[in-house]
C-alpha positions as CSV (number, residue, x, y, z in Angstrom):
1,M,7.3,-8.1,-27.0
2,S,6.1,-10.7,-24.6
3,Q,6.0,-10.4,-20.9
4,D,8.8,-12.9,-20.5
5,E,11.0,-10.9,-22.8
6,R,10.3,-7.8,-21.0
7,G,10.8,-9.2,-17.5
8,L,8.0,-7.7,-15.4
9,S,9.6,-8.6,-12.1
10,D,13.0,-7.1,-12.9
11,G,12.0,-3.8,-11.1
12,L,9.5,-2.1,-8.9
13,R,6.9,0.4,-9.9
14,P,6.1,3.3,-7.6
15,V,2.7,3.3,-6.1
16,G,0.4,5.6,-8.0
17,S,1.9,4.7,-11.4
18,V,0.2,2.7,-14.1
19,Y,1.5,-0.4,-15.7
20,Q,0.4,-1.5,-19.1
21,Y,0.6,-5.1,-20.3
22,D,1.3,-5.8,-24.0
23,D,-2.3,-6.9,-24.6
24,G,-3.8,-3.6,-23.3
25,L,-4.5,-4.4,-19.6
26,Y,-3.8,-1.4,-17.3
27,V,-3.0,-1.9,-13.6
28,R,-2.5,0.7,-10.9
29,V,-2.1,0.4,-7.1
30,D,-2.8,3.6,-5.2
31,D,-4.2,5.2,-2.1
32,V,-2.0,3.4,0.4
33,V,-3.3,5.0,3.6
34,P,-3.9,4.1,7.3
35,Y,-7.1,2.2,8.0
36,T,-9.3,2.0,11.1
37,L,-11.5,-0.9,11.9
38,A,-15.2,0.0,11.8
39,D,-15.9,-2.7,14.4
40,P,-12.9,-4.6,15.9
41,E,-15.2,-7.2,17.4
42,D,-16.7,-8.0,13.9
43,S,-13.5,-8.3,12.0
44,H,-10.9,-10.9,11.2
45,G,-7.2,-10.9,10.3
46,Y,-5.8,-8.1,12.4
47,R,-2.8,-8.9,14.5
48,Q,-2.3,-7.1,17.8
49,G,0.6,-4.6,17.6
50,D,0.5,-4.3,13.8
51,D,-0.3,-1.3,11.6
52,L,-3.5,-1.3,9.5
53,V,-3.3,0.1,5.9
54,C,-5.7,-0.1,3.0
55,C,-4.9,0.2,-0.7
56,T,-6.9,0.3,-3.9
57,M,-6.2,-1.7,-7.1
58,Y,-7.5,-0.4,-10.4
59,L,-7.9,-2.5,-13.5
60,S,-8.8,-1.1,-17.0
61,N,-9.5,-3.7,-19.7
62,G,-8.3,-2.7,-23.1
63,T,-7.4,-6.2,-24.3
64,G,-10.3,-6.4,-26.7
65,R,-11.8,-9.4,-24.9
66,P,-13.4,-10.1,-21.5
67,L,-11.0,-10.4,-18.5
68,D,-11.6,-13.1,-15.9
69,L,-11.5,-11.4,-12.5
70,D,-11.6,-14.5,-10.3
71,G,-8.4,-15.1,-8.3
72,I,-6.8,-11.6,-8.9
73,T,-5.3,-10.8,-5.5
74,L,-2.7,-8.6,-3.9
75,L,0.4,-9.8,-2.0
76,V,1.7,-7.2,0.5
77,R,5.2,-7.6,1.8
78,G,7.7,-5.3,3.5
79,G,9.9,-4.6,6.4
80,P,13.5,-5.8,7.2
81,Y,12.4,-9.4,6.9
82,G,10.1,-9.2,3.9
83,K,7.1,-10.3,6.0
84,T,3.8,-10.9,4.3
85,G,0.8,-8.8,5.4
86,R,-2.4,-10.5,6.4
87,Q,-5.6,-9.4,4.7
88,V,-8.1,-8.0,7.1
89,Q,-11.9,-8.6,6.8
90,D,-13.9,-5.7,8.4
91,Y,-17.4,-6.9,8.0
92,R,-19.1,-3.6,9.0
93,S,-16.9,-1.4,6.8
94,D,-18.3,0.7,4.0
95,V,-14.8,1.2,2.5
96,L,-13.5,-2.3,1.9
97,D,-14.6,-4.5,-1.0
98,D,-15.1,-8.2,-1.4
99,E,-13.0,-10.4,-3.5
100,L,-13.1,-9.8,-7.3
101,E,-15.3,-12.2,-9.2
102,G,-16.9,-12.5,-12.6
103,T,-15.5,-10.9,-15.8
104,L,-14.6,-7.4,-16.8
105,R,-15.8,-6.5,-20.3
106,T,-13.5,-4.8,-22.7
107,G,-13.4,-1.1,-22.2
108,R,-14.6,-1.3,-18.7
109,R,-12.9,-0.5,-15.4
110,V,-13.0,-1.9,-11.9
111,S,-11.4,-1.2,-8.6
112,A,-11.1,-3.0,-5.2
113,T,-10.0,-1.6,-1.9
114,W,-8.6,-4.1,0.6
115,A,-7.0,-3.7,4.1
116,Y,-3.9,-5.4,5.4
117,S,-2.3,-6.0,8.8
118,I,1.4,-5.2,8.5
119,P,4.3,-5.1,11.0
120,A,4.5,-1.8,12.7
121,G,6.5,1.0,11.1
122,I,7.0,-0.5,7.6
123,A,4.2,1.3,5.7
124,G,6.9,3.3,3.9
125,D,8.6,0.2,2.6
126,L,5.9,-2.0,1.2
127,D,6.0,-4.1,-2.0
128,I,2.4,-4.7,-3.3
129,E,2.3,-7.4,-5.9
130,V,-0.7,-7.8,-8.2
131,R,-1.2,-11.5,-8.9
132,F,-3.1,-13.1,-11.6
133,P,-4.3,-16.7,-11.7
134,A,-3.5,-17.1,-15.4
135,R,0.0,-18.5,-16.0
136,D,0.4,-16.5,-19.1
137,R,0.2,-13.2,-17.2
138,K,3.0,-12.5,-14.8
139,S,2.6,-10.3,-11.7
140,V,3.6,-6.7,-11.4
141,T,4.9,-5.1,-8.1
142,F,4.4,-1.6,-6.8
143,S,6.4,-0.1,-4.0
144,T,5.9,2.6,-1.4
145,A,9.6,2.9,-0.8
146,S,10.8,6.5,-1.4
147,T,14.1,5.2,-2.8
148,V,12.2,3.9,-5.9
149,A,11.4,7.4,-6.8
150,T,14.6,9.1,-5.8
151,V,17.3,6.9,-7.3
152,V,15.9,6.5,-10.7
153,G,15.1,8.8,-13.6
154,E,11.7,10.0,-14.8
155,R,10.3,10.4,-18.3
156,P,6.9,11.4,-19.6
157,V,4.8,8.4,-20.5
158,P,1.5,8.0,-22.4
159,M,-1.7,7.7,-20.5
160,A,-4.2,4.8,-20.9
161,F,-5.4,3.2,-24.1
162,D,-7.8,4.8,-26.6
163,Q,-11.2,3.2,-26.1
164,S,-12.9,4.8,-29.1
165,V,-12.6,1.6,-31.1
166,P,-14.3,-0.8,-28.8
167,L,-16.8,1.6,-27.5
168,G,-17.6,3.6,-30.7
169,E,-16.6,6.9,-29.2
170,R,-13.6,8.5,-27.4
171,Q,-13.8,7.5,-23.7
172,Q,-11.6,8.7,-20.9
173,S,-9.2,6.3,-19.5
174,L,-9.6,5.1,-15.9
175,F,-6.3,6.7,-15.0
176,A,-6.4,9.9,-17.2
177,D,-7.6,13.3,-16.2
178,P,-11.0,14.2,-17.7
179,D,-9.6,17.2,-19.3
180,E,-6.7,15.4,-20.9
181,A,-6.9,13.2,-24.0
182,P,-5.0,9.9,-24.2
183,E,-1.9,9.7,-26.3
184,P,-1.0,6.7,-28.4
185,A,0.9,4.0,-26.5
186,T,4.4,3.1,-27.5
187,G,6.8,0.6,-26.0
188,A,6.3,-2.5,-24.0
189,G,5.5,-1.2,-20.6
190,H,4.4,2.3,-19.5
191,A,3.6,4.2,-16.3
192,A,1.4,7.1,-15.7
193,S,0.4,9.2,-12.7
194,A,-3.0,9.3,-11.0
195,A,-2.6,12.9,-10.0
196,G,-5.4,15.0,-11.6
197,G,-5.0,18.0,-13.8
198,Q,-1.5,17.7,-15.1
199,R,0.7,15.2,-16.8
200,A,2.9,13.4,-14.3
201,T,6.1,11.4,-14.7
202,A,6.7,8.1,-13.2
203,P,10.0,6.3,-12.5
204,A,11.2,3.8,-15.0
205,V,13.8,1.7,-13.1
206,L,15.3,-0.1,-16.1
207,D,15.5,3.0,-18.3
208,A,17.3,4.9,-15.5
209,I,20.4,2.8,-16.0
210,P,22.3,4.2,-19.0
211,A,23.7,1.7,-21.5
212,Q,27.4,0.9,-21.0
213,P,30.0,0.6,-23.7
214,T,30.8,-3.0,-24.3
215,G,33.9,-3.2,-26.4
216,P,35.0,-2.4,-29.9
217,G,32.3,-1.6,-32.4
218,R,29.6,-1.6,-29.7
219,Q,27.4,1.5,-30.0
220,T,25.6,3.0,-27.0
221,T,22.2,4.5,-27.1
222,R,21.2,7.6,-25.3
223,S,18.9,6.9,-22.4
224,L,15.5,8.7,-22.4
225,A,16.0,9.3,-18.7
226,P,18.0,12.3,-17.3
227,E,21.6,11.4,-16.3
228,L,21.8,10.6,-12.6
229,S,24.8,10.8,-10.3
230,A,27.1,7.8,-10.2
231,D,26.3,7.2,-6.5
232,G,22.6,7.2,-7.2
233,L,22.9,4.8,-10.1
234,D,25.2,2.5,-8.0
235,A,22.7,2.5,-5.2
236,A,19.8,1.6,-7.5
237,R,21.8,-1.1,-9.2
238,V,23.2,-2.7,-6.1
239,R,19.9,-2.7,-4.4
240,Q,18.2,-4.4,-7.4
241,I,21.1,-7.0,-7.5
242,F,20.8,-8.0,-3.9
243,R,17.0,-8.0,-3.9
244,F,17.1,-10.4,-6.9
245,L,19.7,-12.6,-5.2
246,A,17.7,-12.8,-2.0
247,E,14.5,-13.7,-3.9
248,A,16.3,-16.2,-6.0
249,E,17.8,-17.8,-2.9
250,E,14.4,-17.8,-1.2
251,S,12.7,-19.5,-4.2
252,K,15.1,-22.4,-3.9
253,T,14.5,-22.8,-0.2
254,R,11.8,-25.2,1.0
255,P,10.8,-24.5,4.6
256,V,11.6,-27.4,7.0
257,R,8.6,-27.5,9.2
258,T,9.4,-30.5,11.5
259,L,12.3,-32.4,13.0
260,D,11.4,-35.6,11.2
261,G,14.3,-35.3,8.8
262,A,17.0,-34.4,11.4
263,A,20.1,-36.5,11.3
264,G,20.0,-36.9,15.1
265,A,18.2,-35.5,18.2
266,V,18.7,-35.8,22.0
267,W,15.8,-34.5,24.0
268,F,16.5,-33.4,27.5
269,D,13.4,-35.0,28.9
270,E,14.9,-38.4,27.9
271,L,18.1,-37.8,29.9
272,P,18.6,-40.5,32.5
273,S,19.1,-39.7,36.2
274,D,22.7,-40.8,36.7
275,D,25.8,-39.4,38.4
276,G,27.6,-39.6,35.0
277,V,25.1,-37.2,33.3
278,E,25.1,-33.5,34.2
279,V,22.7,-31.0,32.6
280,M,22.4,-27.2,33.0
281,I,18.6,-27.5,33.9
282,D,19.7,-28.9,37.3
283,G,22.4,-26.2,37.8
284,A,25.5,-24.7,36.2
285,L,27.9,-27.4,35.2
286,A,31.3,-27.6,37.0
287,G,34.2,-26.8,34.8
288,D,36.2,-23.9,33.4
289,D,34.2,-23.8,30.1
290,P,30.4,-23.2,29.8
291,A,28.4,-26.2,28.8
292,W,24.9,-27.5,28.6
293,L,25.4,-31.3,29.0
294,T,28.2,-33.7,30.0
295,V,28.0,-37.5,29.8
296,A,30.8,-39.5,31.3
297,R,31.9,-42.6,29.4
298,P,30.1,-45.6,31.0
299,E,32.1,-48.7,31.8
300,R,30.6,-51.6,30.0
301,E,31.2,-54.9,31.8
302,D,31.2,-57.9,29.6
303,A,29.0,-60.9,30.5
304,P,30.5,-63.7,32.6
305,H,31.6,-66.7,30.5
306,P,30.9,-70.2,31.7
307,K,33.8,-72.6,32.4
308,P,35.0,-74.8,29.5
309,L,33.2,-77.9,30.9
310,L,29.9,-76.0,31.2
311,A,30.2,-73.9,28.0
312,P,28.8,-76.5,25.5
313,W,25.7,-76.9,27.7
314,V,24.7,-73.2,27.6
315,D,23.4,-71.3,24.5
316,E,26.3,-69.0,23.7
317,T,24.1,-66.6,21.6
318,R,22.0,-65.6,24.6
319,I,24.8,-65.0,27.1
320,R,25.0,-61.2,26.3
321,D,21.3,-60.6,26.3
322,F,21.0,-58.7,29.6
323,K,17.4,-57.7,28.9
324,E,16.2,-61.2,29.6
325,P,15.0,-61.7,33.2
326,R,16.5,-65.2,33.4
327,A,19.8,-66.6,32.6
328,P,20.2,-68.9,29.5
329,H,19.0,-72.3,30.6
330,L,21.1,-75.5,31.0
331,R,20.5,-77.7,28.0
332,R,19.7,-81.4,28.7
333,R,21.3,-82.6,25.5
334,I,23.6,-81.3,22.8
335,E,24.9,-82.4,19.5
336,P,28.4,-83.8,19.6
337,E,31.0,-81.4,18.4
338,F,32.9,-84.2,16.6
339,P,30.6,-87.0,15.7
340,D,32.0,-90.6,15.6
341,W,31.5,-91.8,12.1
342,S,34.0,-94.7,12.3
343,R,31.1,-97.2,11.9
344,G,29.5,-95.3,9.1
345,I,27.2,-92.3,8.9
346,P,24.2,-92.9,11.2
347,L,20.7,-92.6,9.8
348,D,19.5,-90.6,12.8
349,K,21.0,-87.7,14.6
350,T,23.0,-88.5,17.7
351,Y,23.1,-86.4,20.9
352,H,25.0,-86.2,24.1
353,E,22.5,-86.5,26.9
354,L,23.4,-84.6,30.1
355,D,21.8,-87.3,32.3
356,E,24.2,-89.8,30.7
357,H,27.3,-87.6,31.1
358,P,29.8,-89.0,33.5
359,R,30.4,-85.5,35.0
360,R,26.7,-84.4,35.2
361,E,26.8,-83.3,38.9
362,K,29.9,-81.2,38.2
363,I,28.3,-79.5,35.3
364,E,25.1,-78.7,37.2
365,K,27.1,-77.2,40.1
366,L,29.1,-75.0,37.6
367,Y,25.8,-73.9,36.1
368,A,24.3,-72.9,39.4
369,A,27.2,-70.8,40.3
370,W,27.4,-69.2,36.8
371,E,23.7,-68.5,36.8
372,Q,23.9,-66.3,40.0
373,E,26.9,-64.5,38.5
374,W,25.1,-63.9,35.3
375,L,21.9,-62.5,37.0
376,A,24.0,-60.0,39.0
377,W,25.8,-58.9,35.9
378,A,22.5,-58.5,33.9
379,E,21.1,-56.3,36.7
380,R,24.1,-54.0,36.7
381,R,24.1,-53.8,32.9
382,R,20.4,-52.9,32.8
383,A,21.0,-50.1,35.3
384,I,23.5,-48.4,33.1
385,D,21.8,-49.1,29.8
386,P,20.1,-45.6,29.5
387,V,23.4,-43.9,30.0
388,V,25.0,-46.3,27.4
389,R,22.4,-45.5,24.8
390,L,22.7,-41.8,25.5
391,Y,26.4,-41.9,25.2
392,D,26.2,-43.9,21.9
393,R,23.8,-41.4,20.4
394,L,25.9,-38.4,21.4
395,H,29.0,-40.1,20.1
396,K,27.4,-40.7,16.8
397,M,26.2,-37.1,16.6
398,H,29.7,-36.0,17.3
399,E,31.1,-38.2,14.5
400,D,28.3,-37.2,12.1
401,A,28.7,-33.5,12.8
402,A,32.4,-33.8,11.8
403,G,31.8,-36.1,8.9
404,L,28.9,-34.3,7.2
405,G,30.8,-31.0,7.0
406,E,29.3,-27.6,6.4
407,A,26.0,-29.0,5.0
408,Y,24.8,-29.8,8.5
409,E,24.8,-27.9,11.8
410,L,24.4,-28.9,15.5
411,V,22.1,-26.6,17.5
412,L,20.5,-26.5,21.0
413,G,16.8,-26.0,20.4
414,L,14.6,-24.2,23.0
415,G,10.8,-23.6,22.7
416,R,9.4,-26.5,20.8
417,L,6.4,-25.2,18.8
418,T,3.6,-27.4,17.6
419,W,1.2,-25.8,15.1
420,Q,0.0,-26.1,11.5
421,T,0.0,-23.9,8.5
422,S,-3.1,-22.6,6.7
423,T,-2.9,-25.6,4.4
424,G,-2.8,-28.1,7.2
425,Q,0.9,-28.9,7.2
426,R,2.2,-29.9,10.6
427,V,4.8,-27.7,12.3
428,E,7.1,-29.0,15.0
429,R,10.3,-27.0,15.4
430,H,12.2,-25.0,18.1
431,L,11.6,-21.3,18.0
432,V,15.0,-20.4,19.6
433,T,18.3,-22.0,18.7
434,H,22.0,-21.7,19.6
435,R,24.8,-23.2,17.6
436,A,26.4,-26.1,19.5
437,T,29.4,-28.4,19.5
438,I,30.0,-31.8,21.0
439,Q,33.5,-32.2,22.3
440,L,35.2,-35.5,23.2
441,D,37.9,-35.7,25.9
442,P,40.2,-38.4,24.6
443,S,41.7,-39.1,28.0
444,T,38.5,-39.8,29.8
445,G,36.0,-40.3,26.9
446,T,33.6,-37.7,28.4
447,L,31.3,-36.0,25.9
448,T,30.4,-32.4,26.4
449,A,27.7,-30.4,24.5
450,A,28.6,-26.7,24.7
451,P,27.9,-23.4,22.9
452,D,29.7,-23.0,19.6
453,P,32.1,-20.0,20.2
454,T,31.7,-19.0,16.5
455,G,27.8,-18.8,16.8
456,A,25.8,-15.7,16.9
457,G,24.1,-16.5,20.2
458,L,20.4,-17.3,20.7
459,E,18.4,-16.8,17.5
460,L,14.7,-16.6,16.9
461,E,13.6,-18.9,14.0
462,E,10.3,-18.5,12.2
463,G,11.3,-19.9,8.8
464,M,9.1,-23.0,9.3
465,L,6.0,-20.8,9.4
466,E,4.1,-19.0,6.8
467,G,4.6,-15.3,6.5
468,A,1.2,-14.5,8.0
469,Q,2.1,-16.6,11.1
470,H,5.2,-14.5,12.0
471,V,4.9,-12.1,14.9
472,P,5.0,-8.4,14.1
473,G,8.3,-6.8,13.5
474,A,8.3,-4.7,16.7
475,V,7.5,-7.7,18.8
476,R,10.3,-9.7,17.1
477,E,12.8,-7.0,17.8
478,T,11.8,-7.0,21.4
479,I,12.2,-10.7,21.6
480,V,15.6,-10.6,20.0
481,E,16.7,-8.0,22.6
482,V,15.4,-10.2,25.4
483,L,17.3,-13.2,24.0
484,E,20.5,-11.2,24.0
485,G,20.2,-11.0,27.8
486,A,20.0,-14.8,28.1
487,L,23.6,-15.1,26.8
488,D,24.3,-18.8,26.0
489,V,21.8,-20.3,28.5
490,T,24.6,-22.3,30.2
491,D,23.3,-21.1,33.6
492,P,19.7,-21.8,34.8
493,E,19.3,-18.2,35.7
494,H,19.5,-17.4,32.0
495,L,16.3,-19.4,31.4
496,D,14.1,-16.6,32.8
497,A,14.9,-14.5,29.7
498,V,14.1,-17.4,27.5
499,H,10.8,-18.0,29.2
500,T,9.9,-14.3,28.8
501,A,10.8,-14.3,25.1
502,L,8.9,-17.5,24.3
503,R,5.8,-16.3,26.2
504,S,5.9,-13.0,24.3
505,W,6.1,-14.8,21.0
506,V,3.1,-17.0,21.8
507,N,1.0,-14.0,23.0
508,A,1.7,-12.1,19.8
509,A,1.3,-15.1,17.5
510,H,-2.2,-16.1,18.5
511,S,-4.9,-15.1,21.0
512,A,-5.3,-18.7,22.1
513,G,-1.7,-19.8,22.1
514,S,-0.1,-21.3,25.2
515,Y,3.4,-21.7,26.7
516,A,4.6,-24.3,29.2
517,P,8.1,-23.7,30.8
518,T,8.6,-27.5,31.2
519,V,11.3,-29.9,29.9
520,E,8.8,-32.6,29.0
521,R,7.4,-32.9,25.5
522,A,3.6,-32.6,25.7
523,K,1.3,-34.0,23.1
524,P,-0.6,-31.1,21.6
525,R,-4.3,-31.1,22.2
526,S,-4.9,-29.5,18.8
527,L,-2.7,-28.1,16.0
528,D,-5.2,-25.2,15.4
529,V,-3.4,-23.0,17.9
530,P,0.3,-22.7,18.6
531,Q,1.5,-24.5,21.7
532,V,5.1,-24.0,22.9
533,G,7.1,-25.7,25.6
534,L,10.7,-25.1,26.7
535,T,11.6,-28.7,25.8
536,P,15.3,-28.4,25.1
537,A,17.0,-30.7,22.6
538,L,20.3,-31.1,20.8
539,V,19.5,-31.4,17.1
540,L,21.8,-32.2,14.2
541,R,20.1,-30.9,11.1
542,E,20.7,-29.8,7.6
543,R,21.9,-26.2,7.4
544,S,19.3,-23.7,6.2
545,R,19.8,-21.1,3.5
546,R,18.2,-18.6,5.8
547,S,21.5,-17.1,6.9
548,T,22.4,-16.4,3.2
549,M,19.0,-14.8,2.5
550,D,19.2,-12.6,5.7
551,A,22.6,-11.4,4.7
552,L,21.5,-10.5,1.1
553,K,18.4,-8.7,2.4
554,A,20.5,-6.9,5.1
555,I,22.7,-5.4,2.3
556,A,19.7,-4.3,0.3
557,R,18.3,-2.6,3.5
558,Q,21.5,-0.8,4.2
559,I,21.6,0.5,0.6
560,D,17.9,1.7,1.1
561,A,19.0,3.5,4.3
562,G,21.6,5.5,2.4
563,T,24.7,3.5,3.0
564,P,26.9,3.9,-0.1
565,P,28.0,0.7,-1.8
566,T,31.6,-0.3,-1.7
567,E,33.9,0.2,-4.6
568,L,33.7,-3.5,-5.5
569,L,29.9,-3.5,-5.5
570,S,29.8,-0.3,-7.5
571,Y,32.1,-1.8,-10.1
572,I,30.1,-5.1,-10.2
573,S,26.9,-3.1,-10.8
574,G,28.4,-1.4,-13.9
575,R,30.4,1.7,-12.8
576,D,33.2,3.0,-15.1
577,G,32.0,1.0,-18.0
578,A,32.0,-2.4,-16.3
579,L,30.2,-4.9,-18.4
580,T,27.0,-6.7,-17.4
581,A,26.3,-10.3,-18.4
582,S,24.4,-9.2,-21.6
583,D,27.2,-6.8,-22.4
584,L,29.8,-9.6,-22.1
585,A,27.8,-11.8,-24.4
586,A,27.5,-9.1,-27.0
587,A,31.2,-8.2,-26.7
588,E,32.1,-11.8,-27.2
589,D,30.0,-12.0,-30.3
590,V,31.7,-8.9,-31.7
591,G,35.1,-10.3,-30.7
592,A,34.4,-13.5,-32.4
593,A,33.7,-11.7,-35.7
594,Q,37.0,-9.7,-35.5
595,D,40.6,-10.8,-35.6
596,S,42.2,-10.7,-32.2
597,D,45.8,-10.8,-31.1
598,E,47.3,-14.2,-30.3
599,M,47.3,-14.9,-26.6
600,Y,50.2,-16.8,-24.9
601,F,50.2,-18.5,-21.5
602,A,53.2,-19.4,-19.5
603,L,51.9,-23.0,-19.0
604,P,49.3,-25.1,-21.0
605,A,45.8,-23.6,-20.6
606,N,42.3,-25.0,-21.2
607,E,39.3,-23.4,-22.9
608,E,37.8,-22.0,-19.6
609,Q,41.1,-20.3,-18.8
610,R,41.2,-18.7,-22.2
611,T,37.7,-17.5,-21.8
612,I,38.6,-15.8,-18.5
613,A,41.6,-14.1,-20.1
614,E,39.5,-12.9,-23.0
615,R,37.0,-11.3,-20.6
616,L,39.8,-9.6,-18.7
617,R,40.7,-7.9,-21.9
618,A,37.4,-6.1,-21.9
619,N,36.8,-5.7,-18.2
620,R,38.9,-5.0,-15.2
621,L,37.0,-7.5,-13.0
622,V,35.9,-11.1,-13.6
623,V,34.5,-13.2,-10.9
624,V,35.5,-16.9,-11.1
625,Q,33.9,-19.6,-8.9
626,G,35.9,-22.7,-8.3
627,P,38.2,-24.3,-10.8
628,P,39.7,-23.7,-13.2
629,V,42.5,-21.6,-11.7
630,I,44.7,-19.7,-14.2
631,N,48.3,-20.8,-13.8
632,G,50.3,-18.2,-12.0
633,A,47.2,-16.2,-11.0
């Protein structure tokens, strides 16, 4: 059976168990213990406030050919947000090993001990993934979570491979006790314990779920694992379902690292100083409802038009160009509006010359008066132009927010971060956001940017960063608590809590990071270290999938904490004979081979509706997304 058929990533293996690949490679992760730096001054990778742990990976090569060790690594993740641990280099340590390199000959074994900086308090819920550079060998994940061992069954499994063939004599496996002989391997994947002296049992997540009856003629096989309670099976299944959904959702999400692709943005440092513009930075806004920004509709005065006698002698296309310092000049000649061709078409163009016009003096006097009037208008129009442009941008964001629907969201951003990832990708996003709305008063035309009452309040966002750049979990929780005290930031007094939260984030993220509590956007001196400024802005952006991922992970964490799944989730996971997707496919195959009773509908039905009805015959629950809708349902 190939790795793809077996599905290596469908479940987690407990730390200390052995995983065997089809080709005879054995992998074990064990000895996950606290670690202390030998010399903190001569180390790299530790984040202040984190926990330090080390673990050992063991490889035993029974493939019959040399194994390339270059690029074999561990990915350590855990905690409520699935944060990635940062590998720590302790240069004076006698315990830690360097990166694996070279080849491992057949029948040989190798181990490597590495240390990681992880968010505080999550050592009991780590997923340690062994990654291989070769595409034909998928990764395998071991977990320290106790639920992996408590909600699934156990069965005896064979130890490591028999090395007598490649080495010419019987050798002890890397993972076997010296007094214990290996047994022949059977099956696609196996697990064994590292405990010395006695045969151990290891959880087998997939085998712990008994097969479910799937309709007429479908036989069930007896599981090799002991029967578990229904609640235990439900918890294991539901946890696996939501972990899979969260990871699938995350795999489809590309981090948005900058605001370059935003549909619209209004930075508060660009707001004009005008009586028609009020912003909460200057003080709480007057009014019954809380708001961050109000912009009164500016009165746009049209340009003065010249008298009819003067109009032909002034360039009409330049009359509304108020940015010009001088009025459109008085032309000295113009082409006749209606040429006189009574004597034939002239060979040369004809013009009306102002100096030859019988009312030249009258036209010049009209122009002089109109010129003064135009200059006064242009000055007034230039004075209100910043407010006009601000109003137009806000009005367009108001229309776009309504027209783009749920795919986009409007937020107030605080704490503009400039940094870069380990691969050199530029980061420019706000760390703190609050859902926003722009309201239009139809009677006055005033636009108001205010908190969205359906929003969750101020939220800390780190999705634009790599996992190793996130602050430790304990610091994040403290920041979230501080932001709760800032409410909706519609009062300048609330900004003190925001300053505290942003300064705490910078201090925890990098030793050389800096925070500036200013409204202006500062050009970063370098992207090597994080630089954060208050720099508020209204941003219309594409909605992130992060909320969906957080919700899925939260459900999985609640199941881990012992919260029993609801009846609906239990049934979806297979309780009381509910069919899984594979069961449904097999049942349909069986049903197709057997005669079935004729099915009647009250109204004409299509093929999709008949398929839904057929599935309802075999299962009490069928989830249908979108059309078609069964008539009368």
